C-alpha positions in Angstrom: 0.2 -0.2 0.1 1.2 3.3 -0.5 2.5 5.9 1.9 3.4 9.1 -0.2 0.2 11.4 -0.5 0.7 11.7 -4.4 1.0 8.0 -4.7 -2.6 7.6 -2.9 -4.6 10.2 -5.0 -3.3 7.8 -8.4 -4.6 4.7 -6.4 -8.2 6.2 -6.3 -7.4 8.2 -9.7 -6.9 5.1 -11.3 -9.8 3.0 -9.5 -12.4 5.6 -11.0 -10.8 5.4 -14.5 -10.7 1.8 -14.3 -14.7 1.9 -13.2 -15.3 4.2 -15.8 -13.6 2.1 -18.8 -15.4 -0.9 -17.3 -18.9 0.4 -17.5 -18.2 1.8 -21.2 -17.1 -1.6 -22.2 -20.3 -3.1 -21.0 -22.0 -0.3 -23.0 -20.4 -1.4 -25.9 -20.6 -4.6 -26.0 -24.7 -4.4 -25.2 -24.7 -2.5 -28.4 -22.9 -5.2 -30.3 -25.1 -7.6 -28.9 -28.1 -6.0 -29.9 -27.0 -5.4 -33.6 -26.1 -9.3 -33.8 -29.3 -10.0 -32.8 -31.1 -7.7 -35.7 -29.1 -9.5 -38.0 -29.9 -12.5 -36.6 -33.5 -11.9 -36.7 -33.1 -10.7 -40.5 -34.6 -7.3 -39.8 -32.7 -4.8 -42.3 -34.4 -1.4 -40.4 -33.5 -2.5 -37.2 -30.1 -3.8 -38.1 -29.3 -0.7 -39.7 -30.3 1.4 -36.5 -28.4 -0.8 -34.3 -25.4 -0.6 -36.5 -25.1 3.1 -36.7 -25.3 2.6 -32.7 -22.9 0.5 -32.5 -20.2 1.6 -34.7 -20.5 5.2 -32.8 -19.7 3.1 -29.8 -16.6 1.2 -31.6 -15.3 5.0 -32.4 -16.2 6.1 -28.9 -13.9 3.4 -27.3 -11.3 3.6 -29.9 -10.9 7.6 -29.0 -10.9 7.0 -25.0 -8.0 4.1 -26.2 -10.4 1.3 -24.6 -10.1 -0.3 -27.9 -7.0 -0.4 -30.3 -8.1 2.3 -34.0 -7.5 -1.1 -35.7 -9.4 -3.4 -33.8 -12.0 -1.0 -34.1 -11.6 -0.7 -38.1 -11.4 -4.4 -38.1 -14.7 -4.2 -35.8 -16.6 -2.0 -38.2 -15.4 -3.6 -41.3 -17.3 -7.0 -40.1 -20.1 -5.4 -38.9 -20.4 -3.9 -42.6 -19.9 -6.8 -44.5 -22.4 -8.4 -42.4 -24.8 -5.6 -42.8 -24.7 -5.9 -46.6 -24.9 -9.5 -46.7 -28.0 -9.7 -45.2 -30.0 -7.9 -47.7 -28.9 -10.5 -50.4 
């Protein structure tokens, strides 16, 4: 355990940031699940709406550093391919 005041503060700040990142990551996973559920149902309109929400969350996660920018681009590319193949 830290004895220095600034180190104690850093521990508290890191715990708060970790909690925020966990909350955001949970929201991201929820949006992804909603999109995949819409794809599984075959509902094109719902899939398009959830696609927008999911890609927005992915972009936000990448900008916050929660996921890597290349991982975000890969995921968005996968989602776009799935959406384009849904109508066929």
